C-alpha positions in Angstrom: -112.4 18.2 13.1 -113.3 17.7 9.5 -110.8 18.8 6.9 -111.4 19.1 3.2 -109.1 17.6 0.6 -107.8 21.1 -0.2 -107.0 21.8 3.5 -105.2 18.4 3.7 -103.1 19.2 0.5 -102.2 22.6 1.9 -101.2 21.1 5.2 -98.9 18.6 3.5 -97.4 21.3 1.3 -96.7 23.3 4.4 -95.0 20.3 6.1 -92.9 19.7 3.0 -91.7 23.3 3.0 -90.8 23.0 6.7 -88.8 19.9 6.0 -87.0 21.5 3.1 -86.2 24.5 5.3 -84.8 22.2 8.0 -82.7 20.3 5.4 -81.3 23.6 4.1 -80.6 24.7 7.7 -78.7 21.5 8.4 -76.8 21.7 5.2 -75.7 25.2 6.1 -74.7 24.2 9.6 -72.8 21.2 8.3 -70.9 23.4 5.8 -69.9 25.9 8.5 -68.8 23.2 10.9 -66.8 21.5 8.2 -65.0 24.8 7.4 -64.4 25.4 11.1 -63.0 21.9 11.5 -60.6 22.4 8.6 -59.4 25.7 10.2 -58.8 24.0 13.5 -57.0 21.1 11.9 -54.7 23.5 10.1 -54.1 25.4 13.3 -53.2 22.2 15.2 -50.7 21.3 12.5 -49.1 24.7 12.8 -49.0 24.5 16.6 -47.4 21.0 16.5 -44.7 22.3 14.1 -44.1 25.3 16.4 -43.8 22.9 19.4 -41.2 20.8 17.5 -39.2 23.8 16.5 -39.3 25.2 20.1 -38.3 21.8 21.5 -35.3 21.7 19.2 -34.3 25.2 20.2 -34.5 24.3 23.9 -32.4 21.2 23.3 -29.8 23.2 21.4 -29.6 25.8 24.2 -29.2 23.1 26.8 -26.5 21.4 24.8 -24.7 24.7 24.4 -25.0 25.4 28.1 -23.6 22.0 28.9 -20.7 22.4 26.5 -19.7 25.9 27.6 -17.2 26.1 30.5 
């Protein structure tokens, strides 16, 4: 297959556009994943705080039960 200089240039322009599209896609995905990771990290912090609060409540209830006649 013989290609002309113009066909070659057009081909490489097309390849460059595809690469740019892929880069934009990866940037978008990265941004969305980063946002999701931040949300999950915040949720984990909240769950840990709730666990500590509930553990304290259980301990308090057990102590009250032990102390009552």
